[in-house]
C-alpha positions in Angstrom: 97.9 126.1 102.8 95.6 123.4 101.5 98.0 122.7 98.7 100.9 122.2 101.2 98.6 120.0 103.3 97.8 117.8 100.3 101.5 117.5 99.4 102.4 116.4 102.9 99.6 113.9 102.8 101.0 112.4 99.5 104.6 112.3 100.8 103.5 110.6 104.1 100.9 108.4 102.6 100.4 105.3 104.8 101.4 102.9 102.1 105.0 104.2 102.4 105.2 103.8 106.1 106.3 100.1 106.3 109.2 100.9 104.0 110.2 104.0 105.9 109.9 102.1 109.2 112.0 99.2 107.9 114.7 101.6 106.6 114.7 103.5 109.9 114.9 100.3 112.0 117.9 98.8 110.3 119.6 102.2 110.0 119.2 103.4 113.5 119.6 100.0 115.1 122.3 98.1 113.0 121.9 95.1 115.3 118.5 94.4 113.6 120.3 93.5 110.4 123.5 92.1 111.9 123.4 88.9 109.9 122.7 90.6 106.6 125.7 92.0 104.7 125.5 95.8 104.2 125.6 95.4 100.4 122.4 93.3 100.6 120.4 95.7 102.7 119.4 98.1 99.9 117.9 95.1 98.1 115.9 94.2 101.2 114.6 97.8 101.4 113.7 97.7 97.7 111.9 94.4 98.2 109.8 95.9 101.1 109.1 99.0 99.0 108.0 96.9 96.0 105.7 94.6 98.0 104.2 97.0 100.5 104.1 100.3 98.5 104.5 99.9 94.7 102.2 96.8 94.3 99.4 98.3 96.4 99.6 101.6 94.6 99.5 99.9 91.2 96.5 97.8 92.3 94.7 100.9 93.5 95.4 102.6 90.3 93.8 99.7 88.5 90.8 100.0 90.8 90.5 103.7 89.8 90.6 102.7 86.1 87.9 100.1 86.8 85.9 102.7 88.6 85.8 100.7 91.8 87.2 103.7 93.6 87.3 107.3 92.5 90.9 108.2 93.4 94.0 107.1 95.3 93.0 109.5 98.1 90.0 107.3 99.0 87.9 110.2 100.2 84.8 108.0 100.4 84.7 105.7 103.4 82.8 103.0 101.4 85.8 102.8 98.9 88.4 102.1 101.6 87.7 98.5 102.6 88.5 97.2 99.1 91.7 99.1 98.9 92.7 98.1 102.4 91.9 94.5 101.8 94.2 94.3 98.8 96.9 96.1 100.7 96.6 93.6 103.5 97.4 90.8 101.1 100.6 92.6 100.1 101.5 93.3 103.7 101.1 89.7 104.6 103.3 88.6 101.6 105.9 91.2 102.8 106.0 89.7 106.2 106.3 86.2 104.8 109.3 87.2 102.7 111.0 89.1 105.5 110.3 86.3 108.0 112.5 84.0 105.9 115.5 86.4 106.0 118.1 86.6 108.7 116.9 89.9 110.2 116.3 90.4 113.9 112.8 89.2 115.0 111.9 92.9 115.7 111.8 93.5 111.9 109.2 90.8 111.3 107.3 92.0 114.4 107.1 95.5 113.0 105.5 94.1 109.8 103.1 92.0 111.9 102.2 95.2 113.8 101.6 97.0 110.5 99.4 94.2 109.3 97.3 94.2 112.5 97.0 98.0 112.4 95.8 97.9 108.8 93.4 95.1 109.6 91.9 97.0 112.5 91.7 100.1 110.3 89.7 98.2 107.8 87.3 96.9 110.4 86.9 100.3 112.0 86.4 101.9 108.6 83.3 99.8 108.1 81.6 102.0 110.6 83.8 105.0 111.1 86.4 107.0 109.0 89.6 106.7 111.1 92.6 108.4 109.6 94.8 105.8 107.9 97.6 108.5 107.5 97.9 108.8 111.2 97.7 105.0 111.6 100.8 104.8 109.4 102.7 107.6 111.2 101.7 106.3 114.6 103.0 102.9 113.5 106.4 104.4 112.6 106.7 106.2 115.9 105.6 103.1 117.8 108.2 100.9 116.1 111.0 103.2 116.8 109.9 103.8 120.4 109.7 100.0 120.9 113.2 99.3 119.7 114.5 102.3 121.6 113.0 100.7 124.8 114.5 97.3 124.0 118.0 98.3 122.9 118.4 101.7 124.6 119.4 103.5 121.5 118.9 107.1 122.6 116.3 107.9 120.0 114.4 110.5 122.0 115.4 113.4 119.6 114.3 111.4 116.6 111.1 110.4 118.3 110.4 114.1 119.2 111.0 115.1 115.6 108.6 112.4 114.4 105.9 113.4 116.9 106.2 117.0 115.5 105.9 115.7 112.0 102.8 113.7 113.1 101.3 116.9 114.4 101.9 118.5 111.0 100.4 115.5 109.3 97.3 115.6 111.5 96.9 119.2 110.7 97.2 118.5 107.0 94.6 115.8 107.2 92.2 118.2 109.0 92.8 120.8 106.3 92.7 118.6 103.2 90.1 116.0 104.1 86.9 115.7 106.0 88.6 114.0 109.0 87.8 115.1 112.5 90.2 115.7 115.3 89.0 112.4 117.0 89.7 110.5 113.8 93.3 111.6 113.5 94.0 111.1 117.2 92.5 107.6 117.1 94.5 106.8 114.0 97.8 107.8 115.6 97.0 105.9 118.8 96.0 102.7 116.9 99.1 102.7 114.8 101.4 103.3 117.7 99.8 100.7 119.9 100.0 98.0 117.2 103.7 98.3 116.3 104.8 99.0 119.9 103.0 96.0 121.3 104.0 93.7 118.5 107.7 94.5 118.8 107.7 94.3 122.5 105.9 90.9 122.5 107.5 89.3 119.4 110.7 91.2 118.7 112.8 89.8 121.5 113.0 86.1 120.5 
């Protein structure tokens, strides 16, 4: 059971969530990428993955080798601010690059929401170990719920499935880490609120 929980935690690591959210948005709501030819969309997805996932993971691996942090899992709360701070820089760069592409404003708004969610996670982590995994999953759900509200896409079945996956992830974090129930619930609520609010406020221009 614990092994399965750890595997799920790796597969749904928060660093992957901006890429998953970006792919889901332009796949489930084609209007978000209306001005980008279909043959160029894979390159855009790859760019988001490179900037928001691969670069942070490589940087964190370098921190492990330098013994600044003990592992990529960041079990110790005191290790998290450094890793989150570096990831924030990459998230900001990702937003800057995507802001200059002809995607719908909701795409850039999603990345702003992810940036704010990570910033708040960093600040909260200075005093309390909120679940970053659930922040990421909540952000994904919030982004899809927001575009569903804006564009009436009929994504309720998808959202229901993601909520079920979030429940599994929350259980996995409780089994494979020292998170409490309050920490995983707070993480999910924070991530959802940030992307939902960002897209509703900034994604309609």
